[in-house]
C-alpha positions in Angstrom: -48.0 -100.2 -318.3 -47.8 -97.5 -321.2 -44.9 -95.3 -321.9 -47.1 -92.2 -321.3 -47.9 -93.3 -317.8 -44.3 -93.9 -317.0 -43.3 -90.4 -318.3 -46.0 -88.7 -316.2 -44.9 -90.6 -313.0 -41.3 -89.8 -313.5 -42.1 -86.1 -314.0 -44.1 -86.0 -310.8 -41.2 -87.5 -308.8 -38.7 -85.1 -310.2 -41.0 -82.2 -309.4 -41.5 -83.2 -305.8 -37.7 -83.6 -305.4 -37.1 -80.2 -306.7 -39.7 -78.7 -304.4 -38.1 -80.3 -301.4 -34.6 -79.1 -302.4 -36.0 -75.6 -302.8 -37.7 -75.8 -299.4 -34.5 -77.1 -297.7 -32.4 -74.4 -299.4 -34.9 -71.7 -298.3 -34.9 -73.1 -294.7 -31.1 -73.1 -294.6 -31.0 -69.6 -295.8 -33.6 -68.5 -293.3 -31.8 -70.1 -290.4 -28.5 -68.4 -291.4 -30.3 -65.1 -291.5 -31.9 -65.7 -288.1 -28.5 -66.7 -286.6 -27.0 -63.6 -288.0 -29.8 -61.5 -286.4 -29.2 -63.2 -283.0 -25.5 -62.6 -283.2 -26.0 -59.0 -284.0 -28.6 -58.7 -281.2 -26.2 -60.4 -278.7 -23.4 -58.2 -279.8 -25.5 -55.1 -279.3 -26.7 -56.4 -275.9 -23.1 -57.1 -274.8 -22.1 -53.6 -275.9 -25.0 -52.1 -273.9 -24.3 -54.3 -270.8 -20.6 -53.5 -271.0 -21.5 -49.8 -270.5 -23.5 -50.7 -267.4 -21.3 -53.4 -265.4 -17.5 -53.3 -265.2 -15.6 -56.5 -265.7 -18.7 -58.0 -267.2 -18.3 -61.6 -268.3 -15.7 -62.4 -265.6 -16.2 -64.7 -262.6 -17.3 -62.9 -259.4 -14.5 -63.0 -256.7 -15.2 -64.9 -253.5 -15.4 -63.4 -250.1 -12.0 -65.0 -249.4 -10.4 -63.4 -252.5 -12.0 -60.1 -251.7 -10.7 -60.1 -248.2 -7.1 -61.0 -249.2 -7.1 -58.2 -251.7 -7.5 -55.7 -248.9 -3.9 -56.5 -247.9 -3.0 -56.1 -244.2 -0.2 -57.9 -242.4 0.7 -61.6 -242.6 2.9 -63.8 -240.4 3.7 -67.4 -240.7 3.8 -69.8 -237.7 1.9 -72.6 -236.1 -1.2 -70.7 -237.3 -0.6 -68.2 -240.0 -2.0 -64.9 -238.8 -3.5 -62.2 -240.8 -4.5 -58.7 -239.6 -6.8 -57.0 -242.1 -8.2 -53.7 -241.2 -9.5 -54.1 -237.6 -9.9 -57.9 -237.6 -7.6 -60.8 -236.9 -7.6 -64.2 -238.7 -6.0 -67.6 -238.2 -5.2 -70.0 -241.1 -5.7 -73.5 -239.7 -3.9 -76.1 -241.8 -5.2 -79.7 -241.9 -2.3 -80.9 -239.8 -3.3 -78.6 -237.0 -6.8 -79.9 -236.9 -7.4 -82.1 -233.8 -3.9 -81.2 -232.6 -3.9 -80.4 -228.8 -2.9 -76.9 -227.6 -2.5 -75.4 -224.2 -4.1 -71.9 -223.8 -2.7 -70.0 -220.8 -3.8 -66.4 -219.9 -1.9 -64.2 -217.5 -2.0 -60.7 -216.2 0.5 -58.3 -217.8 -0.7 -55.1 -216.2 -3.4 -54.6 -213.5 -5.1 -51.7 -211.8 -3.6 -50.3 -208.6 -4.7 -52.2 -205.5 -6.1 -55.1 -207.5 -5.8 -58.5 -205.8 -3.5 -60.0 -208.4 -0.2 -59.0 -210.0 1.5 -59.1 -213.4 2.6 -62.6 -214.2 -0.1 -64.4 -212.2 -2.2 -66.9 -214.1 -5.9 -66.4 -214.8 -6.8 -69.6 -216.7 -5.4 -72.5 -218.6 -7.2 -74.9 -220.9 -6.3 -77.7 -223.3 -8.0 -76.9 -226.6 -8.1 -78.2 -230.2 -9.7 -77.2 -233.5 -12.1 -79.7 -235.1 -13.6 -79.8 -238.6 -17.4 -80.0 -238.5 -18.0 -79.6 -242.3 -16.4 -77.7 -245.2 -17.8 -74.4 -243.9 -17.4 -74.8 -240.1 -14.7 -75.3 -237.5 -15.2 -75.9 -233.8 -12.9 -75.1 -230.9 -13.3 -77.7 -228.2 -11.9 -77.9 -224.7 -10.3 -81.2 -223.6 -12.0 -82.3 -220.4 -11.8 -86.1 -220.5 -10.9 -87.9 -217.3 -12.2 -91.4 -218.2 -10.1 -93.8 -220.2 -10.2 -97.2 -221.8 -8.0 -99.3 -224.1 -9.0 -98.5 -227.6 -8.9 -102.2 -228.5 -11.7 -103.0 -226.0 -15.4 -102.8 -226.7 -16.2 -100.5 -223.8 -14.1 -97.7 -225.4 -16.8 -97.2 -228.0 -19.5 -96.3 -225.5 -17.0 -94.4 -223.4 -16.1 -92.1 -226.3 -19.8 -91.3 -226.7 -20.1 -90.6 -222.9 -17.2 -88.2 -222.6 -17.8 -85.7 -225.4 -15.6 -82.6 -225.1 -17.5 -79.3 -225.0 -17.5 -76.8 -228.0 -16.4 -73.5 -226.7 -16.4 -71.6 -230.0 -17.7 -72.0 -233.5 -16.0 -70.4 -236.6 -17.3 -70.0 -240.2 -14.6 -70.9 -242.8 -14.1 -67.9 -245.0 -12.1 -69.8 -247.5 -9.1 -72.1 -248.1 -5.7 -71.4 -249.4 -5.4 -72.8 -253.0 -1.9 -74.2 -252.3 -1.8 -75.3 -248.6 -5.6 -75.9 -248.1 -5.4 -74.0 -244.8 -8.8 -72.7 -243.7 -9.2 -69.0 -242.9 -11.3 -68.1 -239.8 -12.0 -64.8 -238.0 -10.8 -65.0 -234.4 -11.5 -61.4 -233.4 -14.5 -62.2 -231.2 -12.7 -65.1 -229.5 -10.1 -62.6 -228.1 -12.4 -59.6 -227.7 -15.1 -61.3 -225.6 -15.0 -62.7 -222.1 -14.7 -66.5 -222.1 -12.7 -69.2 -220.5 -9.8 -68.8 -223.0 -9.1 -65.1 -222.8 -10.7 -62.8 -220.3 -11.6 -62.3 -216.6 -14.9 -64.2 -216.6 -15.7 -65.2 -213.0 -12.9 -63.2 -211.4 -14.0 -61.7 -208.1 -14.5 -57.9 -208.1 -14.6 -57.7 -212.0 -17.9 -56.8 -213.6 -19.0 -56.5 -217.2 -16.6 -56.1 -220.1 -16.7 -52.8 -221.8 -16.5 -53.6 -225.5 -15.8 -50.0 -226.7 -12.6 -50.0 -224.5 -11.4 -53.4 -225.3 -8.8 -54.1 -228.0 -6.5 -56.7 -229.4 -3.1 -55.1 -229.3 -1.0 -57.8 -231.1 -1.1 -61.4 -232.1 2.3 -62.9 -232.8 2.8 -66.4 -234.2 5.8 -68.7 -233.8 6.6 -72.3 -234.9 4.8 -73.9 -231.9 2.9 -71.0 -230.2 0.7 -67.9 -230.7 0.9 -65.0 -228.3 -2.1 -62.7 -228.0 -2.0 -59.4 -226.1 -5.3 -57.7 -225.3 -6.2 -54.4 -223.6 -9.4 -54.9 -221.7 -11.6 -52.6 -219.6 -14.2 -53.8 -217.1 -16.8 -52.2 -214.8 -15.8 -52.7 -211.2 -18.1 -55.0 -209.3 -17.6 -53.3 -205.9 -20.0 -55.6 -204.0 -18.3 -58.8 -205.2 -14.9 -57.3 -204.3 -15.7 -57.0 -200.6 -14.4 -60.0 -198.5 -17.1 -62.6 -198.0 -19.6 -60.9 -200.3 -21.5 -62.9 -202.8 -20.9 -62.2 -206.5 -23.3 -59.6 -207.8 -24.1 -57.7 -210.9 -22.0 -54.5 -211.4 -23.6 -51.2 -210.5 -24.3 -49.6 -213.8 -23.9 -46.0 -212.5 -20.8 -46.6 -210.4 -18.5 -45.1 -213.0 -15.6 -47.2 -211.6 -13.7 -48.9 -214.4 -10.6 -51.2 -214.4 -8.3 -51.7 -217.3 -6.0 -54.7 -217.7 -3.5 -56.0 -220.2 -3.7 -59.8 -220.6 -1.5 -62.2 -222.5 -2.8 -65.4 -223.9 -0.3 -68.1 -224.9 -1.5 -70.9 -227.2 1.2 -73.5 -227.2 1.2 -76.7 -229.2 1.3 -79.8 -227.0 3.3 -82.9 -227.9 1.7 -84.9 -230.7 2.4 -88.1 -228.8 1.7 -87.5 -225.1 4.3 -88.6 -222.5 3.4 -91.9 -220.8 1.6 -91.0 -217.6 2.9 -92.1 -214.2 0.1 -93.2 -211.9 -0.2 -91.9 -208.3 1.0 -93.8 -205.2 -0.6 -92.1 -202.2 2.5 -92.8 -200.2 4.5 -90.3 -202.3 3.3 -86.7 -202.4 2.7 -85.5 -205.9 0.1 -83.2 -207.4 -2.2 -85.2 -209.6 -5.2 -85.3 -211.9 -7.9 -87.9 -211.2 -8.8 -90.4 -213.9 -11.0 -93.5 -214.1 -10.1 -96.5 -216.2 -12.7 -98.8 -217.6 -12.1 -102.3 -218.9 -14.1 -105.0 -220.5 -13.0 -107.6 -218.0 -12.6 -105.7 -214.7 -14.5 -103.1 -212.5 -13.6 -99.5 -213.1 -10.5 -98.3 -211.4 -10.0 -94.8 -210.0 -6.4 -93.5 -209.9 -4.6 -90.3 -210.7 -1.9 -89.1 -213.1 1.0 -87.3 -211.3 2.4 -84.0 -212.5 6.1 -84.1 -213.7 8.4 -82.7 -216.4 9.3 -85.0 -219.2 12.9 -86.2 -218.5 14.5 -88.7 -220.9 18.2 -89.6 -221.0 20.4 -88.6 -223.9 22.2 -91.9 -223.6 19.6 -94.6 -222.5 22.3 -97.3 -222.4 24.5 -95.4 -220.0 21.5 -94.6 -217.9 20.5 -98.2 -217.7 24.1 -99.0 -216.7 23.6 -96.7 -213.6 25.6 -93.8 -214.9 24.5 -90.2 -214.4 23.2 -88.9 -217.7 22.0 -85.5 -218.9 18.4 -85.3 -220.1 17.5 -84.7 -223.7 15.7 -81.5 -222.6 16.9 -79.6 -219.5 14.4 -78.0 -217.1 15.2 -74.3 -217.3 13.9 -71.5 -215.1 14.5 -67.8 -216.0 14.7 -65.1 -213.4 12.4 -62.1 -213.9 14.4 -59.1 -215.1 12.5 -57.0 -212.5 14.2 -59.0 -209.6 16.5 -57.0 -207.4 20.0 -57.9 -208.5 21.3 -58.7 -205.0 18.8 -61.5 -204.6 19.2 -63.1 -208.1 22.2 -65.4 -207.1 20.3 -66.8 -204.1 17.1 -67.4 -206.1 19.2 -69.2 -208.7 20.9 -71.3 -206.1 17.5 -72.4 -204.7 16.6 -73.7 -208.2 20.0 -75.3 -208.9 20.0 -77.1 -205.5 17.4 -79.6 -206.9 20.1 -81.2 -209.1 21.1 -83.3 -206.1 17.6 -84.8 -206.0 17.6 -85.4 -209.8 20.9 -87.3 -209.4 19.0 -89.7 -207.2 16.8 -90.3 -210.3 19.9 -90.9 -212.5 20.1 -87.4 -214.2 22.8 -84.8 -214.0 22.4 -81.2 -214.8 18.6 -81.8 -215.1 17.6 -78.4 -213.9 19.2 -74.9 -214.3 18.4 -71.3 -213.4 19.3 -68.6 -215.9 19.0 -64.9 -216.0 16.6 -63.6 -218.7 18.5 -62.5 -221.9 18.8 -58.7 -222.1 17.9 -58.7 -225.8 14.2 -59.4 -225.1 14.3 -62.6 -227.0 12.5 -64.4 -224.2 9.4 -62.9 -222.6 8.1 -63.7 -219.1 4.6 -63.8 -220.6 5.5 -66.5 -223.1 4.1 -69.9 -221.8 7.0 -71.8 -223.5 9.3 -70.7 -220.7 9.4 -71.2 -217.0 10.0 -68.1 -214.9 10.4 -66.9 -211.4 8.3 -63.7 -211.4 9.1 -60.9 -208.9 5.9 -59.2 -207.9 5.6 -55.7 -206.2 3.3 -56.9 -203.5 3.0 -56.2 -199.8 1.9 -59.8 -199.3 4.4 -61.8 -197.3 4.3 -65.0 -199.5 5.5 -66.9 -202.5 3.9 -69.8 -204.4 4.9 -72.2 -207.2 2.2 -73.4 -209.5 2.6 -75.4 -212.7 0.5 -76.2 -215.8 0.2 -79.6 -217.2 -0.8 -81.5 -220.3 -4.0 -83.1 -219.0 -3.6 -86.2 -221.2 -0.3 -87.2 -219.5 0.5 -85.0 -216.5 3.5 -83.6 -218.3 4.4 -80.2 -216.8 4.5 -77.7 -219.7 5.6 -74.6 -217.8 5.7 -72.9 -214.5 5.7 -69.4 -213.1 6.9 -69.1 -209.5 5.3 -66.0 -208.0 7.6 -64.3 -205.6 6.1 -61.4 -203.6 8.4 -58.6 -202.6 7.5 -58.6 -198.9 8.4 -62.3 -198.4 11.7 -60.8 -197.1 9.8 -59.3 -194.2 8.2 -62.6 -193.4 11.6 -64.3 -193.5 13.1 -61.7 -191.2 10.4 -62.3 -188.6 10.4 -66.1 -188.8 14.2 -66.4 -188.4 14.5 -63.7 -185.7 11.7 -65.2 -183.6 12.7 -68.8 -184.0 16.5 -68.6 -184.1 17.4 -65.1 -183.0 18.8 -66.3 -179.7 20.8 -69.0 -181.5 22.5 -67.0 -184.3 25.2 -64.6 -183.1 24.8 -62.6 -186.4 21.5 -61.3 -184.9 23.0 -59.9 -181.7 22.2 -56.4 -182.9 18.8 -57.4 -184.3 19.8 -56.9 -187.9 19.9 -59.5 -190.8 22.5 -58.6 -193.4 22.1 -59.3 -197.1 24.2 -62.5 -197.0 22.0 -64.1 -194.3 18.8 -62.9 -196.0 20.1 -64.3 -199.2 20.4 -67.8 -197.6 16.9 -67.4 -196.2 15.6 -66.5 -199.7 17.5 -69.5 -201.1 15.5 -71.9 -198.9 12.1 -70.5 -199.8 13.1 -70.6 -203.5 13.9 -74.3 -203.2 10.6 -75.0 -201.5 8.6 -73.2 -204.2 10.6 -74.9 -207.0 9.7 -78.2 -205.4 6.0 -77.4 -206.0 6.7 -76.6 -209.7 8.4 -80.0 -210.0 5.1 -81.6 -208.9 5.8 -82.1 -205.2 3.1 -81.5 -202.6 3.7 -80.4 -199.0 4.9 -83.2 -196.7 3.8 -81.9 -193.3 4.8 -85.2 -191.7 8.5 -85.0 -192.6 9.6 -83.2 -189.5 8.2 -86.0 -187.3 11.0 -88.2 -188.6 13.5 -86.3 -186.4 13.5 -87.2 -182.7 13.3 -84.1 -180.5 16.7 -85.0 -178.8 18.5 -85.0 -182.2 17.4 -81.4 -182.8 19.9 -80.4 -180.1 22.6 -82.7 -181.2 25.0 -80.5 -183.1 26.8 -83.2 -185.1 23.6 -85.1 -186.0 21.4 -82.2 -187.0 24.1 -80.4 -189.0 24.6 -83.6 -190.9 21.0 -84.7 -191.3 19.0 -81.5 -191.1 16.1 -80.8 -188.8 13.4 -82.1 -191.2 13.5 -84.8 -193.8 11.9 -82.6 -196.5 12.1 -79.0 -197.7 8.5 -79.5 -198.7 7.5 -79.4 -195.0 6.5 -76.2 -193.2 9.3 -76.7 -190.8 10.9 -73.3 -191.0 13.8 -73.2 -188.7 15.1 -75.3 -185.8 13.5 -73.5 -182.8 14.2 -76.5 -180.5 18.0 -75.8 -180.5 19.2 -73.9 -177.5 22.0 -71.3 -177.4 24.3 -73.6 -175.5 24.1 -76.2 -178.2 26.3 -74.1 -180.6 24.4 -75.3 -183.7 25.3 -73.5 -187.0 22.9 -72.6 -189.8 23.5 -76.1 -191.2 21.4 -77.4 -188.4 19.0 -74.5 -188.3 18.0 -74.1 -192.0 15.8 -76.6 -194.0 17.4 -78.2 -197.0 16.6 -80.6 -199.9 16.8 -83.8 -197.9 16.1 -87.6 -197.8 12.4 -87.5 -198.6 12.8 -85.0 -201.5 15.5 -87.1 -203.1 13.5 -90.2 -202.9 10.3 -88.6 -204.1 12.1 -87.1 -207.2 13.6 -90.5 -207.8 10.2 -92.2 -207.7 8.5 -89.6 -210.0 11.3 -89.0 -212.5 13.2 -92.3 -212.9 13.2 -93.4 -216.5 11.5 -96.8 -216.9 11.3 -97.6 -220.6 10.6 -101.3 -219.9 7.0 -100.4 -219.2 4.7 -99.3 -222.0 1.6 -99.6 -219.9 1.3 -97.1 -217.0 -0.9 -99.6 -215.0 1.7 -102.3 -215.2 4.4 -99.7 -214.2 2.2 -98.7 -211.3 2.2 -102.3 -210.0 6.0 -102.6 -210.0 6.6 -99.1 -208.5 4.2 -99.8 -205.7 6.2 -102.9 -204.8 9.3 -100.9 -204.8 7.8 -98.2 -202.5 6.6 -100.8 -200.1 10.1 -102.2 -199.9 11.7 -98.8 -199.4 9.3 -97.6 -196.7 9.7 -100.9 -194.8 13.4 -100.2 -194.5 13.3 -96.4 -194.0 10.3 -94.9 -192.1 12.1 -91.5 -192.3 10.6 -91.3 -195.8 7.0 -91.3 -194.5 4.7 -88.9 -196.4 1.7 -87.3 -194.8 -0.8 -85.5 -197.1 -3.8 -83.4 -196.1 -1.6 -80.2 -195.8 -1.5 -80.7 -192.0 -5.2 -80.2 -191.4 -6.3 -83.6 -190.3 -6.4 -85.2 -186.8 -2.9 -86.6 -186.9 -0.6 -84.6 -184.5 2.4 -85.9 -186.4 1.4 -84.0 -189.5 1.2 -80.3 -188.7 2.4 -77.0 -190.2 5.2 -75.1 -188.5 6.0 -77.9 -186.1 9.1 -79.9 -185.3 10.1 -83.3 -183.9 8.3 -86.4 -182.7 7.0 -84.8 -179.5 5.1 -81.5 -179.7 5.1 -80.9 -176.0 8.9 -81.2 -175.6 9.6 -79.3 -178.8 7.2 -76.5 -177.7 8.8 -76.2 -174.3 12.1 -75.6 -176.0 10.5 -73.2 -178.4 9.0 -71.3 -175.4 12.4 -70.9 -173.9 13.7 -69.2 -177.1 10.5 -67.1 -177.3 11.1 -65.8 -173.8 14.6 -64.9 -174.8 13.2 -63.0 -177.8 10.8 -61.1 -175.6 13.7 -60.1 -173.4 15.4 -58.5 -176.4 12.3 -57.3 -178.2 13.6 -53.7 -178.4 16.8 -54.9 -180.1 14.8 -56.9 -182.7 12.2 -54.2 -183.2 13.8 -50.8 -182.2 11.6 -47.8 -181.6 12.6 -45.0 -184.0 11.3 -41.4 -183.6 8.7 -42.5 -181.2 7.0 -44.8 -183.8 5.8 -48.1 -182.5 4.4 -49.8 -185.6 7.5 -52.1 -186.0 7.3 -53.0 -182.4 3.6 -53.8 -182.7 4.1 -55.9 -185.8 7.0 -57.8 -184.3 5.0 -58.5 -181.0 2.1 -59.8 -183.1 4.5 -62.2 -184.8 5.8 -63.4 -181.4 2.2 -64.0 -180.3 1.5 -65.9 -183.5 4.5 -68.2 -182.8 3.2 -68.8 -179.3 -0.2 -69.7 -180.8 1.5 -72.2 -183.1 3.0 -74.0 -180.1 -0.4 -74.1 -178.5 -2.0 -75.6 -181.6 0.7 -78.2 -182.0 0.2 -79.5 -178.5 -3.7 -79.4 -178.6 -3.7 -81.7 -181.6 -2.5 -84.5 -179.5 -5.7 -84.6 -177.4 -8.1 -87.2 -178.9 -5.8 -87.3 -181.9 -5.9 -90.1 -184.5 -2.9 -91.4 -186.5 -3.2 -91.9 -190.2 -0.5 -94.3 -191.3 0.9 -95.3 -194.7 4.0 -97.2 -193.6 3.8 -101.0 -194.4 4.8 -101.8 -190.9 1.8 -100.0 -189.3 -1.9 -100.4 -189.3 -3.7 -97.7 -191.3 -5.2 -96.0 -188.3 -4.3 -95.6 -184.6 -4.7 -93.3 -181.7 -2.4 -91.1 -179.7 -1.4 -93.0 -176.5 -2.9 -92.0 -173.2 0.5 -91.0 -171.8 1.1 -88.6 -174.7 -2.4 -87.1 -174.3 -1.8 -86.6 -170.6 1.4 -84.9 -171.5 -0.5 -82.5 -173.7 -3.0 -81.7 -171.0 -0.3 -80.9 -168.5 1.5 -78.7 -171.1 -1.7 -76.7 -171.6 -2.1 -76.3 -167.9 1.4 -75.0 -167.5 1.5 -72.7 -170.5 -2.0 -71.5 -171.0 -4.1 -71.8 -167.9 -1.1 -70.5 -166.0 -1.3 -67.2 -167.8 1.8 -66.3 -169.9 2.4 -62.9 -168.4 5.9 -62.9 -169.9 4.3 -62.6 -173.3 2.6 -59.3 -172.4 4.9 -56.9 -170.6 3.1 -53.9 -169.4 5.3 -51.4 -171.2 4.7 -53.3 -174.5 0.9 -53.1 -174.0 1.2 -49.4 -173.2 3.1 -48.6 -176.4 1.2 -50.8 -178.8 -2.3 -50.5 -177.2 -2.6 -54.3 -177.2 -5.4 -55.6 -174.8 -3.4 -58.4 -173.1 -6.2 -59.3 -170.6 -8.8 -60.0 -173.3 -6.3 -61.9 -175.3 -5.4 -64.2 -172.4 -9.0 -64.8 -171.4 -10.1 -65.5 -175.0 -7.2 -67.9 -175.6 -7.8 -69.8 -172.3 -11.6 -70.0 -173.0 -11.0 -71.2 -176.6 -8.6 -74.0 -175.6 -10.8 -75.1 -172.6 -13.9 -75.1 -174.9 -12.0 -77.5 -177.2 -11.0 -79.8 -174.4 -14.5 -80.0 -173.0 -16.4 -80.1 -176.2 -18.8 -82.9 -176.8 -16.9 -83.8 -180.0 -13.6 -84.2 -178.0 -15.2 -86.1 -175.2 -17.0 -88.4 -177.7 -13.7 -89.2 -179.5 -12.1 -89.9 -176.1 -14.9 -92.3 -175.3 -14.8 -94.0 -178.7 -11.1 -94.5 -178.7 -11.3 -96.4 -175.4 -7.7 -95.9 -174.4 -8.2 -92.9 -172.1 -11.2 -93.4 -169.8 -13.5 -90.4 -169.9 -13.6 -90.0 -166.2 -9.7 -90.0 -166.1 -9.6 -87.5 -168.9 -12.0 -85.2 -167.2 -10.1 -85.5 -163.9 -6.9 -84.6 -165.6 -8.4 -81.5 -167.3 -10.0 -80.5 -164.0 -6.7 -80.6 -162.2 -5.1 -78.1 -164.6 -8.0 -75.6 -164.1 -9.2 -75.9 -160.5 -6.2 -74.9 -158.4 -6.1 -73.1 -155.1 -6.0 -69.3 -155.4 -3.0 -68.8 -153.1 -0.8 -66.8 -155.5 0.0 -63.3 -154.2 -0.4 -62.1 -157.8 -4.1 -61.0 -157.8 -4.0 -60.6 -161.6 -3.3 -64.4 -162.0 -6.1 -65.1 -159.6 -8.4 -63.0 -161.7 -7.6 -65.1 -164.8 -8.1 -68.3 -162.8 -11.5 -67.3 -161.5 -12.6 -66.4 -165.0 -11.3 -69.8 -166.3 -13.3 -71.7 -163.6 -16.5 -69.8 -164.5 -15.9 -70.7 -168.1 -15.5 -74.4 -167.0 -18.9 -74.4 -165.3 -20.6 -72.6 -168.2 -19.3 -75.3 -170.5 -20.7 -78.0 -168.2 -24.1 -76.2 -168.3 -24.1 -76.1 -172.1 -23.5 -79.8 -172.3 -26.0 -80.8 -169.5 -28.7 -78.4 -170.5 -28.3 -77.6 -174.1 -30.5 -74.8 -175.5 -33.0 -75.7 -178.1 -31.9 -74.9 -181.7 -34.9 -73.8 -183.6 -33.1 -74.4 -186.9 -33.2 -78.1 -186.2 -37.0 -78.2 -186.5 -37.3 -77.2 -190.1 -38.2 -79.9 -192.6 -34.9 -79.9 -194.4 -32.9 -80.5 -191.2 -35.2 -83.3 -190.2 -35.0 -84.9 -193.6 -31.2 -84.6 -193.5 -31.1 -86.3 -190.1 -33.2 -89.2 -191.3 -31.0 -89.7 -194.4 -27.7 -89.3 -192.5 -28.3 -90.3 -188.9 -25.6 -89.5 -186.5 -25.2 -90.4 -182.9 -25.5 -87.3 -180.6 -22.7 -87.5 -178.0 -25.2 -86.2 -175.4 -27.2 -89.4 -175.9 -24.3 -91.7 -175.2 -22.6 -92.7 -171.9 -20.4 -89.6 -172.4 -23.3 -87.6 -170.9 -23.3 -89.7 -167.7 -19.6 -88.9 -167.2 -20.3 -85.2 -167.6 -23.2 -85.4 -165.2 -21.0 -87.2 -162.6 -18.2 -84.6 -163.1 -20.5 -81.9 -161.8 -20.1 -83.5 -158.3 -16.4 -83.0 -158.5 -16.8 -79.3 -159.2 -19.2 -78.9 -156.4 -17.0 -80.7 -153.9 -14.0 -78.6 -154.8 -15.9 -75.3 -154.5 -17.2 -76.3 -151.1 -13.6 -77.1 -150.0 -12.4 -73.7 -151.0 -15.0 -71.6 -149.2 -13.1 -70.0 -146.3 -14.2 -68.5 -143.1 -13.6 -65.1 -144.6 -17.0 -65.1 -146.3 -16.5 -61.6 -147.7 -13.3 -62.3 -149.6 -13.3 -62.2 -153.4 -12.3 -65.8 -153.6 -15.0 -66.9 -151.2 -17.6 -65.0 -153.2 -16.3 -66.6 -156.3 -16.8 -70.2 -155.0 -20.2 -69.3 -153.6 -21.1 -68.1 -157.1 -19.7 -71.4 -158.5 -22.0 -73.4 -156.1 -25.0 -71.3 -157.2 -24.2 -72.0 -160.9 -23.9 -75.7 -160.2 -27.2 -75.7 -158.3 -28.8 -73.9 -161.3 -27.5 -76.6 -163.7 -29.0 -79.3 -161.5 -32.3 -77.5 -161.1 -32.6 -77.0 -164.9 -31.7 -80.6 -165.5 -34.2 -82.0 -162.9 -36.9 -79.7 -164.2 -36.3 -80.9 -167.8 -36.3 -84.5 -166.6 -39.7 -84.1 -165.0 
C-alpha cells in the first residue's frame, strides 16, 4: 500500500470524526435551547394557571378533611360523636366492630291521653357494627337462637343458616389518621322510623312527619350513647280504636302527635355470662334456644333471665359464708314519686335480700333514691329504676331487658301507675275489711297503705329478677291453716309472693289474725327459686352439664318439700289448683269463707264507700269491686268441674283428674251460691242509687255457669275422664236446678223458672244442633280432613243427654198442680211443650 493512499484514508477518517463531533455539539446545543423554551413555557403556564385556580399544585382535600374543617362539636366516648351543622356522626373504632350493644328506646314525653307513659319501653334490640369493606359498615341485629359447639363440624353449616339481619348500612366517610376510627353519618338512623329508634308498628301512630322530627342531643359515655329525639306523627285514629285493624293514617285528619324518645345504646359484656338453662319446675322468664351437636339429636331448651351475681370472695362463698357480690343490684326510685311512698317502695325492693341470702349472697340488692344532682337519669339504660307514672290505670308491672346471648338482665324499669293505690284500697277492704280493726271507719291510713304498697313493690321486683307468676303457690296452704293464727302468721297464707294471692280472705273476725297472716310476703318458694337461679356454680363451665346436676338437685328438693311446687301457665289452664286470686287447697271451702266476709262488707258498704253530697260514683265503683270478688269465687269453684291436674312433682304422675267427690262439692256450691240467687249482693237501695240492673246480672250469671256445666265440651271431658259417670253428673247438676217452687219469695221463683227454661234450651241445642253454614266451605272441610276431631255429639255422651230428657219430663209432670192457672203450673206446662218439641224435631231429623 502507497504512502499517498494512507494519507488520503487518514484524512477521510479525521474528517468524518470532525463532522460527527460538530453534529453532536449542535444537537446538544439544540436540546438545551428546547429545554429552555419548555421551561419558559411551563413557567408562563404556571403563572397563568395560578391566576385562575387558588392553591394550585396542592393535593385536593378529601371529603373527610373537608367535613372536619367545618368544626362543630366533638365528644369522646364508647363512640366518639361529632355534631357538624345539622348532622350527627359516630366514629367507630376497630375494637368496637362486632362488639355487642343493647339498644333500648323509651318514651320521655307523650301526648295527652296516649296509651303509654314516660319511662315505658318501646323496643330493645341487641345490635353490632360490622365491617363489610373499606368503604362500608353494616349495623346488624342479633337474632340467633340456635347454637352449636364451635369445635364441632355442624357449627359451620349452622353459622350459614342463622345469618343476622342487616338493619342499616353506612358509607365510611373517612378514617382518623391516628386511631383509625371510621366516621359514619348516623343522622338518618335516628331521624327515621325503624326498629331501633321510633314508633314503627305502635298502635294508633301513623306516618312520621319528617319536617317536625329532630335529633335533640346525642351524648356519649364510656360504655353507652344516649340519643334524645323529638318526633311528630300523624294520628292513626282508626288503628287507635279498640279492636280495630291497623290502617293507613287519614291524610286530611290534621291530628298530630309529638313525642320525645330516648334511645340508650349500651355496650354488653365482651364475654357473655354463662347461661343457666331452664328447669320447667322453677318459674323463670326464659329465651328459647336449640342446641345442635354432631353426635346427638337437636335439643330444645331455654336460657333463664337473671342478673350476673358473682361473689367478691369465692373461697368464703364456697365455704358456705354469706358473701357480698362483686356488683350489687341497684334500683333507683323515680324523683317524681310522692315522698310518703318512697320508704315503702324501697322496703319492697330490699326485702328480696332474704331470698338472696338463700343463694349465698348478702346485700345483693338495694334501693336508692335518685341523686338530686341529676348525675343519674331515669332514661339511661345503665340504671334500674322504679318509674312513677301519672296514670289512672290501677296496675303496676316489672319488665326486664336481657343480653340475648346469656340471659343476663342488663336493666329493668318497674312501671308503677299512680292509681294502683285505689286498687289496693278496694282489694284490702273487700277481702280483709271485716278482719282489720283499723278499717272500722272505712279509711286506710298512710301507714297501712304503705304496707300494701310494699307488698306490690316486692311482687314487681320479683319479675324484674326473672321470676314468673306462680299461681299454684297458694294451693300449698291447707284451708284450715288459713284460720290458724299461729300457723299462718308464721308461715304466711301463700308460699310465694309471685302468686296472685292478694290477702287472706279465708280468715274470719273471730280468728284474731294480724296483718302477718293477712299480707303476702317473700316466702319459701321465692327463696328456693332465687337460690336455684342465682347460686354461684363455678365448677361447671358447660351450661348443659350444669343443667344435668341442677335437675337432680331440684328433683331431690321437690321430693322432700311439695310446698315448693311451681305451676306455670299464669293460671289459665284446666288445673283448679293453679288459679289467680284464689287461696288454699279447697276452692269450695275457701270461697264459702270468702262469701261470709263479702256479706259483712255489704252490710257496711256505706262505711267503706260513703255517699258525699249526694254523689254515688264511689258507691257504684265499690259495689262493682264487690261483685268482681264474688265472680272470682264463682270462677275458682267452677274450674274444679271436669278439671285436670298438671303435675311436676317427682312423687306424682304428670296428669290426673279432679276426684269425683271434689267435683260434686263444686256442683253443690254452685247450686247454693249461684242458682240460689245471691240477693244479699244486690240490696234494692244500692240498685236504686247506682242504677245497676241486678235482675239481668243474676240471670246472665246463672245462664253462663249452667251453659258451662251442660256444654258438650264439659260433658265430653267428664265422659273421657271416666271417674264421674255422665248420668251421675247430669243427675247432680239437675238436682241443683230443678227444685220445687215453694219459696214465698216470688222473685226467687222467677229466677228459678228462668233457670229451668235455660236448662231445657241447652238440651235442645245439644240434641238438635242448628246447621252451621260456615262448616260447608271448602277451607273448613279441608281443615277437618287434615285435623279430624271427634264430635262429642257423635259419642255416647249424646245418648246420656237424650236419656236425661226423660228426667226433665218426669219432673215437670210431677210439678203440675191441680191449680192449672197458677204461674208455676203454666211454667211446667211450657216445659213439657218444649220437651215435646225437642223430641219431635229429633224424630223428624231421624226420619
